[in-house]
C-alpha positions in Angstrom: 0.0 0.0 0.0 1.4 3.4 -1.0 1.8 5.8 1.9 2.5 9.5 1.8 3.9 11.0 5.0 2.5 8.1 7.1 -1.0 8.3 5.6 -2.1 5.8 3.0 -3.3 7.1 -0.4 -6.6 5.3 0.2 -7.1 6.9 3.6 -6.3 10.3 2.2 -8.8 9.8 -0.7 -11.5 8.7 1.8 -10.9 11.8 4.1 -11.0 14.0 1.0 -14.4 12.6 0.1 -15.7 13.1 3.6 -14.5 16.7 3.6 -16.2 17.4 0.3 -19.4 15.9 1.5 -19.7 18.2 4.5 -22.3 20.8 3.9 -21.4 24.1 5.4 -24.4 25.4 7.5 -25.7 28.7 6.2 -24.8 31.7 8.4 -27.4 32.6 11.1 -29.2 35.8 10.0 -28.9 38.8 12.3 -31.8 39.7 14.6 -34.4 42.2 13.4 -33.1 45.7 13.4 -31.7 48.6 11.5 -28.5 48.0 9.6 -26.4 49.7 6.9 -28.3 49.5 3.7 -26.8 46.6 1.7 -27.8 48.3 -1.6 -25.6 51.3 -0.8 -26.1 54.8 0.3 -25.9 56.4 3.8 -29.3 55.3 5.1 -30.1 52.3 7.3 -32.5 49.6 6.1 -34.8 47.4 8.3 -34.0 43.7 8.4 -37.0 41.7 9.7 -35.0 38.7 10.7 -35.6 36.9 7.4 -35.3 39.5 4.6 -34.6 43.2 3.9 -37.7 45.3 3.8 -38.4 48.6 1.9 -38.3 50.6 5.2 -35.3 53.0 5.5 -34.2 55.6 8.0 -31.4 58.1 8.4 -28.6 57.0 10.8 -28.0 58.7 14.1 -25.2 61.2 14.2 -23.1 58.7 16.2 -23.3 56.3 13.2 -24.9 53.6 15.4 -28.0 51.8 14.3 -31.4 53.1 15.5 -32.7 51.3 18.5 -36.5 51.7 18.7 -38.1 51.8 22.2 -41.0 49.5 22.8 -44.4 51.0 23.2 -47.8 49.5 23.9 -49.9 48.5 20.9 -52.8 50.5 22.1 -50.6 53.6 22.1 -49.1 52.9 18.6 -50.3 55.2 15.7 -52.7 53.6 13.3 -51.1 52.7 9.9 -47.6 52.7 11.3 -45.3 49.7 10.8 -44.1 47.9 14.0 -42.4 44.8 15.2 -44.0 42.8 18.0 -41.7 42.3 21.0 -44.3 41.1 23.6 -47.7 39.6 23.1 -49.3 41.2 26.2 -51.4 39.9 29.0 -54.3 38.2 27.1 -54.3 34.5 26.4 -52.8 33.9 22.9 -53.5 31.0 20.7 -50.7 29.2 18.8 -51.5 31.1 15.6 -51.2 34.5 17.2 -48.1 33.4 19.1 -46.4 33.3 15.7 -46.7 37.1 15.6 -43.9 37.5 18.2 -41.1 39.1 16.3 -43.3 39.7 13.2 -43.7 43.0 11.5 -47.3 44.3 11.6 -49.5 47.3 10.8 -51.9 48.5 13.6 -55.0 48.8 11.5 -58.2 49.0 13.7 -59.3 51.1 16.6 -59.4 49.5 20.1 -62.3 47.2 20.9 -63.5 45.1 23.8 -62.3 41.5 24.0 -64.7 38.6 24.0 -63.0 37.7 27.3 -65.4 39.2 29.8 -62.6 39.2 32.4 -60.0 41.0 30.2 -58.6 44.1 31.7 -57.4 45.5 28.4 -58.9 46.0 24.9 -57.7 44.3 21.7 -56.6 45.7 18.4 -56.5 44.4 14.9 -53.2 44.3 13.0 -52.2 43.2 9.5 -49.3 41.1 8.6 -48.0 41.4 5.0 -49.1 40.5 2.5 -52.5 39.2 3.6 -55.7 41.1 4.3 -56.5 38.9 7.3 -56.8 40.8 10.6 -55.0 39.4 13.6 -56.1 40.5 17.1 -53.6 41.3 19.8 -53.9 42.4 23.3 -53.8 46.2 23.7 -50.8 45.9 26.2 -48.8 44.0 23.7 -45.5 45.8 23.1 -44.0 46.8 19.7 -41.1 48.7 18.3 -42.1 51.2 15.7 -40.2 50.6 12.5 -41.9 53.3 10.5 -44.3 56.0 11.5 -47.4 56.8 9.4 -46.6 58.3 6.1 -48.4 59.6 3.0 -48.5 57.3 0.1 -47.9 60.1 -2.4 -49.7 63.1 -3.8 -53.5 62.8 -4.1 -53.5 64.3 -7.6 -51.2 61.5 -8.7 -53.0 58.7 -7.0 -56.6 59.6 -8.0 -55.5 59.1 -11.6 -55.5 55.4 -10.8 -59.1 55.5 -9.3 -61.9 53.8 -11.2 -65.6 54.4 -10.8 -67.3 52.3 -8.1 -70.8 51.9 -7.0 -71.5 53.1 -3.4 -71.6 50.1 -1.0 -75.1 48.7 -0.7 -74.7 48.9 3.1 -74.9 52.7 3.1 -78.1 53.5 4.9 -78.9 49.8 4.3 -80.3 49.2 7.8 -83.5 50.7 9.1 -85.5 51.1 12.3 -88.5 53.2 12.9 -87.3 56.8 12.3 -83.7 55.7 11.8 -81.4 54.5 9.1 -77.9 53.2 9.5 -75.1 51.6 7.6 -74.4 47.8 7.4 -71.3 45.9 6.3 -72.7 44.9 2.8 -70.5 46.1 0.0 -67.8 47.5 2.2 -64.3 45.9 2.2 -63.9 44.2 5.5 -60.7 46.1 6.3 -62.5 49.4 5.8 -65.6 48.3 7.8 -63.4 47.1 10.7 -61.5 50.3 10.9 -63.7 53.1 12.3 -61.0 55.6 11.5 -60.9 54.6 7.8 -64.6 54.0 7.4 -65.5 57.4 8.9 -63.0 59.1 6.5 -64.4 57.5 3.4 -68.0 57.9 4.6 -67.4 61.6 4.8 -67.9 62.0 8.5 -64.5 63.7 8.9 -63.4 67.0 7.4 -62.4 66.3 3.8 -58.7 67.3 4.3 -58.5 65.0 7.3 -60.1 62.2 5.3 -57.5 62.7 2.6 -54.7 62.4 5.1 -56.1 59.3 6.7 -56.7 57.5 3.3 -53.2 58.5 2.1 -51.7 56.9 5.3 -53.8 53.7 4.8 -52.7 53.5 1.1 -49.1 53.6 2.2 -49.4 50.3 4.1 -52.5 48.6 2.6 -52.1 45.1 1.1 -52.4 45.2 -2.6 -55.0 42.5 -2.8 -58.6 42.1 -4.0 -60.7 45.3 -4.1 -59.2 47.1 -1.1 -57.0 49.5 -3.0 -59.6 50.4 -5.6 -62.1 51.3 -2.8 -59.5 53.4 -1.0 -58.6 55.2 -4.2 -62.3 55.8 -5.0 -62.7 57.2 -1.5 -59.6 59.4 -1.9 -60.9 60.8 -5.2 -64.2 61.8 -3.6 -62.6 63.4 -0.6 -59.9 65.2 -2.5 -62.5 66.6 -4.9 -64.2 68.2 -1.9 -60.9 69.6 -0.7 -60.0 71.2 -4.1 -63.5 72.6 -4.5 -63.0 74.9 -1.5 -59.5 76.5 -2.0 -60.4 79.4 0.4 -61.1 76.9 3.2 -58.3 74.5 2.2 -55.5 76.6 0.7 -53.4 74.4 -1.6 -50.2 75.9 -0.1 -51.1 74.4 3.2 -51.8 70.9 2.1 -49.7 68.8 4.6 -49.0 66.0 2.1 -47.1 68.5 -0.1 -45.0 69.8 2.8 -43.9 66.5 4.5 -43.8 62.8 3.9 -44.5 61.7 7.5 -48.0 62.2 8.8 -48.8 63.2 12.4 -51.7 60.8 12.5 -52.3 61.2 16.2 -52.6 65.0 15.8 -54.9 64.5 12.8 -57.3 62.3 14.8 -57.4 64.7 17.6 -58.6 67.6 15.4 
């Protein structure tokens, strides 16, 4: 048997085959957070633990990554983007437990839990890219990844709007001396969000309605008929704004002056 430096040629060949068969484990991805943008530039980009997202932010002056503080879900602005860091005090099923660490969009207002002994309310959130609402405890904690922002300029977006019939549920319910809306014809994500439903229904000032719908469009799933209904609502509300330039001066349109929306301030008006 031929040996080379004390090792047989056969042993060396066998060890070589073993080494070549070893599959190197893929590197463990970093935890969710802000990191230097891998596509270049000076901004930071949010990594959700599995992939890079479209969310970017300017770095701090120290050059360190932005560390977001946790806030309660019931204090988080609607239509923001946030990462769930704690599921809160209410019992959580296995399906909702999967939301820990997930990136979500707070979508609905607060509402009472079906748990009659619950001490906190619940809130509906969206997980991309589905239109399914998931309900979390109001005292769940999240890190805000991106604050509410305008999807663009209304005059550009309304060009995409198409004609739609008014939902059949508008004044679809009746009692003696009273009519009221029902859910028929409304997209479930609009009906479930009192903020968004009121804006499209025209129960808010038209300039506030425009801002709310713009923020919803920035984070809404691009599925089924949600976006078309949002665009139709935006077109109607924006038409009311532009028809009264003395009341709503174009130079003061907030969506022309800034990208980020003060949604909490809007809702308090």
